N, C-alpha and C positions, 0 to 999 in steps of 0.2 A: 946754562940759564934755564930755569924751569918756568912753565906757564900753566895757568889753570885752563880747563877746557873752554870756559866761557871767554877768557882772554884770548885764547888761540883763535877762536872763531872771529873775534873782532879784529885780531891782527890780520887775518885773511881779508876781511872786509876793508881794513885800512890799506892793504896792498892794492886791492881793486880800486879803491877810491882815489888814492893819491900816489901810491907806490913810493912813499917817502919814509924810509926807515928812521932817519934822524928825528922826524916829528911823530914817532910812533905813539908815545905816551899821550900826547894831546889828541891825536886821531882816535885813540881807544876811548878817551873820556868823551869825545864828541859822539862816537858811534854808540856808546852805551845809552845816550839820550835819544838817538834818532834811528838806530838800526831796526830794520823790519825783519820778521822771521824769514829764514832761508826758504827758498822755493823747493819743496821736497818732491814736487811732481816731475822734476827733470833729473832725478838721480840717475847715475850711470849704472844702475843695477836693473836695467830693463823696465823702469817705471815702477818698481816694487819698493815700497817704503821698508827699510831694513829695521823694523821694530823700533827700539829706542836707541840703537847704536848707529853711529855714522851719519848723524843728521847734518854734519858739516862736510861730508865727503864732496857733495856737489859744489859747495863754496870753495873747497880746496882745489877742486878741478878747475873752477873758473879762475882762481888765483894763479894756478899753474899756467893756464892759458895766457894770463896777463904777463907773467914773467917771461914766457916764451915770446910773446909779442914784443916786449920791450927789448929782449935780448937780440931778436932778429931785426930790430929797427936800426936805422942809421944814427940813432941818438948818441950823443957823447956822454951819456949818463955814466956815472962811476960804476965800474965793474963790481966794486966792493958793495954797492947798494944792492945789486942783483944777488950777489953771494949771500948778503945778510938775509934777504927775503927767502932765498932758497933754504937757508939754514932754519929759519922760522918754520917753513913748511915741512922740513925734515922732522923737527920736533913735534909738530902737530900730528904728522903721519905716524911717528913712533908711538905717540900716546893713543892714537886710534887702533893701532895693532894690539896694544896692551888691553884696550877695552874689549876688543873682539875676543881675545884669548880669555879674558875674565868672564865674559858672558857665556862663552862656550863651556868653560869649567863649571859655571853655575848651572847651566842646562844639564850637563852630564851628571852633576851632583844631584839635581832634582830628579832626574830619571832613575838614578841609582837608589835614591831614597824611596821612590815609588816601588821600585823592584824589591827593596827590603821589606816594605809593607806587605807586598804580595807574597814574598817568600815567608814572611812572618806568619801568614795564615797557615802555611804548610807546617812550619815549625811548631806552632801552637797545637795544631791538630795532631801531629805526631807525638808531641809531649802528652796530650790527653789520651791518645791511644795507648801510649806506654803505661800511663797510670791505670787505664782500664785493663791492661795486660796483667797487672798485679792482682786484680780481682779474678782473672782467669787462672792465675797460679793458685789462688785460694780455692777456686772451683775444682781444679784438678786434685789438690791435696784433700779437699773435703770429699770429693767423689771416691777417692781411694779409701779414706777413713770410713766413709759411709758403707762401702762394700764390705770392709772388714767387720764393721760394727754389726751389720745385718747378719753376717755369718755367725758371729758370736750370739746374736739374738736368736738365730735359728737353732744353735746348739742348746741354748737355755730352753727354747721352746720345745725341742725334742726331749730334753731332760724332764721338763714339766709334763709333757705328754706321757712319757714313760712312768713318771711318778703317779700321775692320775690313773693310768692303766693299772699300775700295781695297787693303788689305793682302791680302785674299783674291784679288783680281784680279791683283795683282802676283805673288802666289805661283804662280798658274796660269801667268803668263807666264814666270816663272823656271823652273818645272817643265818648261814646253815648251822653253825655250831650252837648258837644261842637258840635257834629254833628247835634243834635236837634236844637241847636241855629242857626247853619248855615242854616239849612233847613228852619227854621221859618223866618230868615232874608230874605232868597230868596223869601219866600212866601209873606211876607207882606211889603217888602221894595220897591216894584215897584210903581211908582207914578200913573200910569194909573189905578192901582187897587183902589186907593183912590179918583180918580177924580169924579166918580159918587156919592160917599158917601158925598162929600163936597157940592154938589148942593142941594139947598132948594127944598123941595118937594112942589108940588102945594098946596097952602092953608096953608102951614106950617108957623106958626108964629116964631118969633125970639127965644122965650124961648124954644119952642119945638125943634127948629133946634139945638140950643146949647145943650140942654139936650141929644138929640140923638147923637151928636158928642162926648159929654163927656162920655156917656156910651160906645160908640164904641172904644174910644181911651184911656180914663183915668180911668174909674172905674175898680174894681176888675173883672177880666175876660176879660177886654178889651185888645186891641192889645198892648198898651204900657205896661200894667201890665204883660201880658204874655211874652213880650220881656224881661222885667226886670227880671222876674223869671228865664227864660232860661239862660240869661246872668250870673245871680248870680250862678246858678247851674254849669255852665261851669267853672266859676272862682273858685268856691269852690272845684270842682273835681280836677282842675289843681293844686290847692294849696295842696290838700291831697296827690296827686301823688308826688309832690315835697318834702313834709315833709317825706313821707314814703321812698323815694329814699335816702334821707339823712340818715335816720335810717338804711336802708339796707346797705348803704356804710359803716357806722360805724360797723354794725354787721359783714359785710364781712371783714373789716380790722381786727376786733378782731379775727375772725375765721382764717384768714391768719396768724396772729401773733401766735395764739395758735398752728396751724399746723406746723409752722416753729419751735416753741418750742418743739413740740412732735417729729418732725424729728430730731432735735438736740439731744434729749434724746435717740432716737433710734440709732443715730450714736454713742453716748456714750455707749449704750448697746453693739453695735458691736465691738467698740474699747476694751471694757472690755473683751468680749468673745475672741476676737483675741489675746489680751494680755495673757489671760489665756492659750489658746491652744499653743501659741508660747512659753511661758515660760515652760509649762509642756512638750512640745515636746523637747525643748532644754535640760530640766532637765533629761528626760529619755534617750535622746541620749547621753548626757554627762556621765550619770550614767553607761550606757551600756559600753561605751568606757573605762571609769575609772575602772569599775569592771573587765573587761576582762584583763586589764593590771595589776592591783594590785592583782587580784586573781591568775594570772599566777606567779607573783613574790612570792606570799605567798606559793603557791604549791611548787615552786622550793626551797624556803628557808626551807620549812617543810621537803622535801625529804632530803636535805643536813643535817638538824638538826637531823633527825632520824638516819642517818648514823653516824654522829659525836657522837650522844648520845650513840649508841651501842659501839663505840670505847672507849669513856670515861668510860663507865660502865665496859668494859673488863679491861681497864688499872687500874681502881680503885680496882678491885678484885685482880689483880696481886700485886699492892702496898700493899693491905691489907694482902696478903699472906707473902710478904716480911716483913712487919711490925710485923706480928705474929711470924715469924721465928726469927726476931731480938730480940723480947721479950723473946723467949725461950732461945736464946743464952745468953742474958744479965743476966739471972737468975744464970747461972753457966757456964762461958766460957769454963772451962776445963772438965766439965762433963755435956754434952748436953743431954737434955731430948729428946731422939729420937722419943718417942711416940708423944710428943708435936709438934716436927718438922713434923712428918707424918700427924698429924691432921691439921696443918697449910696448907698443900698442897691441902686440900679439899676446892675448891673455892666456892662450893654451900653454905657454911656457912656464906659467906660474902654478905651482902646486898648492892646493888647499886641503889635501887629504887629512891633514892633522886636525881639521875642524869637523870631520865626519863624526857622528855620534857612535859611541861604542856600545853595541847592543849585546850584552852578555847575559841578560836576564833569562832565566828558564821560566817560561810562562805555561808550560804544560800542566794540565790538571793532574793532580796526584790522586790515584785511586784511594777511596776511603770506604772501607767495608765494615759492616756491622755484623757481629756474631749472630748466628742463627741457633745458638745453643743457649736457650733460656726457657724458663717454664712456659709450657704451652706449645713448644715446637717438637717436631719428631726427634731432632738431634738430642734435645734435652731428655725426652722420654727414653731414648736409647740408653742414656746413662743409668737408668733405673730398671732396665728390663732383665738384666742377668742376676737378679737377686734370688735368694732361696725362696721357694714357694711359701714356707712357713714364716718368713720375715719380709713381707712385701713393703714397698715404699708407701708413704702416706699419699693421699690424693694430691695432685699437683695444683697449686694455686697460681694464677697468672700474676706477673709482676705488677705492682701498684704503679699507676701512672705511665705505664708503657703499653701503648696500643700497637697492634701489628703494623699499622700504617706508619708508626714512628720510625721503623727500622728500614724503610725504603730509602734508596739513595736519593739525594736532592736533585731536583730538575732545575738547571740553571736558568732557563728561559721562562720558568714558571708555567709552561704549558704541559699538557698531558697528551700522550700518544692517541692518535685516532683509534676509536674502538666502536666499530659498527658491524652490523650483520651483513650489509650489502656494500660492495665497492664496484666502481664502474670507470672504465676508460671511455671517454666520449670525444669523438672527432666530429665537429659540426660541419654542415654543408659548405660553409665558407672556407673551410680548411681542407677541402677535398684533395685526395691524391690524384695522380695523373691517370691511373688505370682503375684498380680496385684497392680498397683498404685491407691490408694484410698485416697481422701481428704474429711474429714468429715465436715469441715467448713473453709471458707475463708472470713474474715471480713477486711474491710478497714476503716481507720479513718482519719478525718481531724480536727486538733485542739482539739483533745479529743472527738469529736463527731463521732459516727459511721455513715458511709455513707450508705444510702439506696441503695441496689444492687438487684433489681428485676431480677430474673434469667429467662430470655426468650431467646430462641434460636435466633441467630442473623439474622436479616433482617436489621434493623436500631437500633442504640444504644438508650438506654442502653440494652445490651444483652451479652450473653456468647458464647464462642467458646471453643472447646476442640479438642485434637488430636484424640481421639476416646472415645467411651462410651460403657460400658458393659450393656447389657439389664437389666432393672429393677434397675439400679444404676444411676439415672438421674443426669444431670448436676445441676439441681435446688437444689439437696440435699446439695450442697456445699455452698448454700447461704440462707438457711432457718432457721438458728440459732437452729438447732436440732442436738444434739450429740447422737442420739439414737444408740442402739446396731447395727442395720442394716440400717444405714442411712448415706450414703456417695456417692459422685461421684466416680466412678471407671472407669479407662481406661481399654480397653480390652488387654492391654499389661503391661509389668512390668515398663515401663517408659512412658513419654509423657508430655503434657502440658495442662493447662487450662488458658484461658484469659478472660478478661472482657473489654467490650467497653462501655464507657460512651457516653451520647449524646453530651456532650461538655467536653473539657479538665478539669479534676478534680484534685485539689490539694490533695495529699495523703502523709501523713508523718508517718503513722504507719500501719502495717498489722498484723493480728493474723491468723496464719495458723495451723489447727489441722489435722494431719494425722489420719487415722482410727486405724488400729491395727499394731503391730510391723511387721508382715509379709507383710503388705500392705503399709508400709512407705518407704520413701526415704532411700537409703543405700549408701550415699556418698554426694558429694557436689551438691547443687541445687541453682537456681538463681531466683531472683525477677527482671523481665524485664519490660521495658516500651517503648512505641512507640507513635508517633504522627499520623502516617498514617496506622498502622497495618502491614506495610511491613518492615520498617527499625527499628530495636530494639537496645536498649542499656541495659546493666545490671546495675541495681541500687544496688544490693547487692548479694554477693555470700555467701552461708550459708553452714556450714559443719554439717553433721548429728551428733547428740549427743550434739550439743550446745543448744538444746531446753530444756525445762523444763518438767520433768515427770508429765504428766497430770493425773496419777493414773487411767487411763482407759486402762487397759490391757498392761501397760508398754510402750506405745508409747509416742511421744513427741509433745508438743505444742511449736510453735515458735512465739515469740513476736518480730517482726521486726520493730524497731523504728528508728527515725531520717532519714527517706528516703529523699534524696536530689536529685536535678536535675542533670542529666548527659548529656554529649554531645552525640548526635545521628548523625551518618553520614547521610548527606542529601539524599543520594541515587540519582537515576535518576529522572528527571522531567517527569511526565506523559504527553504525548502529544496526546494520543488517549483514547477514552472512548467507551467501549462496553456496550450498554444498552439493556437489554432483559426484555420485559414486559410479565408478566403472563396473560394468557387468563382469561376473566371473567367467563368462563364456570365452572360449578360444577366439582370438582375433579381435576381442573387444578393446584391448589396450590401444592408446593413441600416441603416436610419436610427434604429432603436429598440434595436438590440443584443440582448443576452441575459444571463440570469443563470446561475449554475451551483451545483451541490451535489456533495459527495463523500461516498461511503459508506465510512467508516473504522471497522473493527472492528464492523460491524453497525449503526452509528449514522450518520445523515445529518447533515452540517454544516449550519449556517444558510445560507440563500440569500444569495448575494453577486453583485454586478455583475461580469460578465466583461468587457463593453465596452458603450459607449453607441451606437456606430456602427462600421461597418467597410466599406471600399470593396472592390470586386472585386479578387481576387488579393492582398489584404493580410491580415496576421494580427491577431488579438486575443490579448494575452498577459496572464496573471494569475499573480502570484507568491503563494505561500501557505506556511504552516507546517503540516505534517502529521506525525503521529507515525510513520506507516508508509505503505506504498503502499495506496491505496484499492482496493476491489474493483469499484467502479462510479462513473461520473461521469454526472451529469445536466446537459444543457443545456436551458434553459427560455426560451421566447420571451417577450419583454416586450411586453405589450399585444397589438395585432393585427399585429405586425411579422412579416416573412418574411425568412429568411436561408438562402442556399445555402452548404453547407460542402464544401470539397474535402478537408481533412485535419484531424485532431485528434490531438495528441501530448501526452503527459504526461511530463515529464522531471524527474529528480531531480538535485539538486546533486551533481556528481561525474561526470556524463556519461551515466548510464543514461537511456534514453528508451523509452517504450512507445507504439506507435501504436494509437490507439483507432478511428480511421476514416481511410480512404485512398481517394481517387479523384482521381488526378493532374489529369485534364482537367475534373473537375467533372461534375455531372449536371444535365440540364434538369429543370425543375419538373414533377412529377406528384404528384397526391394520393397519399399513402402512402409517398413516397420517404424512405428512411432518411437521405438526405443533405440534407434540407431541414427547417427549423423553420418553422412557420406558426401564429401565434397564433389565426387564425380557424378552424382545423381542430383539433378537440379531440384527435384521435389524433396530431397532429403538433406540438402545443404543447410537448411534452416529448420530448427525445431521450435515451435511455438507452444509455450506451456502457460495455461491459465492459472492465475493465483486464486485459490479458494478464498471466500470471504471470511470464513471462520477457521480457527486453528484445527488442523487435521488430527485424526486419531493416530496414535502411534502404530506403525506397521511392523513388519518383520524384516525390513531391509537392514543392511549394515548400519545405516544412519539412525534407525529408529531407537535403539537403546540409548542414544545419546541426547534425546530430547529431555530437557530438565523438567522436574516435577515439583521441586521444593527449593527452599532457600537455605543454604548451609553457611555456617560461620565457623571457621577453623582458626585456632590459635596454634602457632608453631614457632620453633627456633632451632637453629643449628649452631653448635659450638664448633667452628668459630664464625661462620657467616653463611647466609643464604645468597645464592647467585641468581637463580631463575625459578619462577613458579609458573606452571602451565595447567590450565583446565581444559580438558578435551582438545589438546593441541594448540590452544590459544595462549599466547604469552600474557599473563596477568600480573607480572612482577611489579609493575608500577602501581597496582591496586593494593599491594600488601603494605600494611602500615609499618612505620618506624624505620630506623636505620638498620638495614639488613645485615650490616657488618657487626652489629652489637648483639651478641647472643644472649646478653642478660635481659633483653627486652622481649616480651611476648608480642610477636607479630601476628596480626589478624587479617584474614581475607574472607570476604563475603561473596558468594557466587551461587548461581543456579545449579542445582545438582539433581541427579537421578540415580537409579540403581546402577547404571553402567557408566556413570561419569568417571573419567580417569584424571586423577590429580598426579602431576609429576613435579618433583622438586629437585633442584640441583644445589649443591653447596659444598663446603669443604671444612675440614676440622683438623684434628691432629691424630687421626686414627682412633680405633675403638678405645684405646687406653687414655685418650685425651679429649674425646668429644663424642657427639652423637646428635641425632635428629629426634625431636619430640613433636607430636602433633595430636591435638584433641579437637573434635568437631561436635557441633550440635546442628540439628535440622528443625525447620518449622514443621516437618512431617515426623511425628514421634515414631512412626513405624518404619521410617527410612533406615537403611543400613548405615547411613552416615550419622544418624543421631547417636551421640555418646561414643562415636568412633575414636579409637586410639591407635595410632600407627604401631604395628607390632610385627612379629616375624613373618606374617603372611605377606607383607609387602615385599616387592622385588627390589634388589639393590645392586648397583654396579659401582665398583671402586677402581680408582686409578690415580696416578700422579698427575698433578697439574702441569700444563704446558709451561715450560721455563720455570721449574720448581725453585724455591718452595711456593706453595699456595700463598696468595696475598689476601689480606683482610682489611683493605682500605675502603672507606666509604665511596661508593660509586664504582669501584673496580669489580670486574666480573672475571672469575677464573674460568678457564677452559680445561677440561679433563682429557688427558691423552686417551685415544682410542674410543672416544664417545661415538656410539653408533648413530648413524644418520636417522633422524626422525624418532629418536628414542622417546620423545614426549607425546607422540601421536597416539590416539586411541587404538589405531590399527597396528601399532608396533607389536611384534611378537617378542615378549620378554620371557618366554618359557626357558630360554637358555641361561637366564640370569639366576644367580643364587638368591635364596631368601635372605632377608635382612637378618643380621645378628643383633642380639641385645648388647647395648653398650656397657662399658665398665665404669662409667662415671655417673654422678648424680647432679650434673650441672643444669642441663636444659630442662630436665623433667621438673625440677623445682620451679623453673621459670614458667613453664607451660601448665604444670599441674597434672602430670602423668606419673604413673608408677615406674616407668622405665623410659629409656630412649633406645633407638636402633641405629645401626651403623653397618658399614661393610669393612671387613678386615683387610680388604685388598688395596687400600690406599687412603690418603688423606682427602682425596676428592671423591664425592659421592653423587650418584643419581638414584632417586627413589621413585617408584611407581606404586600407586595405591592398588589394593586387591579387591575392592568392592565389586568391580565389573566382572570378576571371575567367580563371584558367588552366585548362587541361585536363590 
């Protein structure tokens, strides 16, 4: 006997209401009119509503209890009535089992369909990559054909050269022969010359006369004979030149045709390479988008399926218990086996493993790489480098519609790696350690590669700074990859910070931080911070103590901080004044402790701030600041017991004005009371007060003096393939350069204050001298300035190298870092005498953009550093 789900529920209610199976039909009709919805808040699944399945389980349970109550009573009710109601409940339970199975199957099918969509992204991507591989096969075939073609072109070029050489030699012979003819004609063609010869000699008879004339004019060696010989030589030479010219024309035509054929093959090479990179780029981009969407859908479905599966398993066990109890009742309705009923209540005996979801989907991200062999890359250029010198390749044109940024792998979360010049680990006072704050090792990574972090005290980056240092626990210990027992940087307080300054902004996506011992580790929340200027900071990650991994070294924690992403940093105020203090060249003048400074502005002193932490002999300390007006006085304050000899102090305002506060070009030897020395151990020398002149000072002879600007320069520039940084006298002015610096087809302009010894430093990257270059042209408001009509040429110094994590990238906003970049390479004081002079580039790309007759480059790599040469001229 079959029943619908709705009828089954009302049967149960009929059992509860009257327990009269004979009147079942009437009861059902009555309940259809008056039945209230079942109470789902009392389900036997822990109070959890089992989605849309098993809404009647609670009612079945109540009906079962009614059956048990009736069976256990002393009523004389017919056993057959109890059996009939048990049979009805059996049917309802079986239908519920079927529905749970059906729902589970539907959930499994839905999960598998989401998995198919996810795997479909991979299948589609691989199919597109295989199509792109066909273009790669064409590229390989065309590369081979191109090489053979250029060899044939070179052979024809050699033949043409030989022909032209022969033609030139024959032309010389022809010119000589015909010139000899002309000269002979002029010599013997005059009538007067023959007049005397025609006269008879005295006593000469006729035979003798005629014989003499014949020998003079007609015999071999005679005038007519010689004339005929020279005439024939000229005619033969002229004919040879004509014949050779015809041959050379034919050879030249063949060479031109072959060159055109080879150029066509090279264009087909480029088309195949561009097709491949375009197809692979689109395949990877599409795959990245598809995977993000389908993976998210799969995860949501999986979470829902997990929850539903647990509900179904709980409902299955409840139904198994009901079914078990119905079996016990059906054995003997009037004498129920209570032990069997009790055993049925033990849910652990019922298995529902078949209702667990089957997770076989492979959700791993499949690598999708894009070829780096396409016009404009080094790898593609290498395909054209082994050609004969007499049959070179055409200039390489970049792929239309493919920018270098297009071939970067997609970032799933849409973020970009942190890229700052300054990074800092900061432990606030509220998270103080038990004793002192000590860090055994701090490592930073980029794309899985550990970044080299030499630990030098800060003058110029790369270098380190710390809030404080305990003696014998040096800062360098945090960067030397040594986790020794007594090897760590320690602050002399229970809290503090340690920072690292790179020479250029460095992408960092992971950090490994190892605290020393438990009593010296952070005891609360600490942060990883970043800054572009060392003054304005943003928190990249807040980390709670205990979230690290036990490193089994005395119970402390190692922290693996991954997925660092860029954060917004408040811009802060714009610096409009620069204080520059130069260390004396005298022995002992260097400072290892640095100094602080204060400014008296409008009668009020600013807060003390660090001028520098250390300075070598003959080197500057610079500090930029925002002031409302010129200060009247500047204080330099010794830090601790440090000593510092000063050669010159200059305060400069944005726009070119500079006022000299102290000037001693050669420096002064140390004596107590010297106004050119700071000494923290002598009370009267611990603070140096310097009055600020009311008018701009004259340029002196100190190291700073040549860098006082005297005019306004405007320079146009471009690097194929992109500019990374621009510095003027050591100041980063990249943000002031116009245009998208990754677009080499745009003339980028910079306006700045300049003087005879201004140093302009530019970093960028291209595709080597064969694929790019740097062009710059400047004008000055001072027509006599060496910067006026200046063009970057081979007098400039150039440094070349590979980009960190090659190849170099050319994405808007991305800054390449060149391997082996010397510290402070952009500073005016940097010694570039060991650098090579720039080479002239082999392309005509950026000079057309900038308007120069050439570009410059370094053959040592795709990444370049350039320094101007004006300051070296007199």
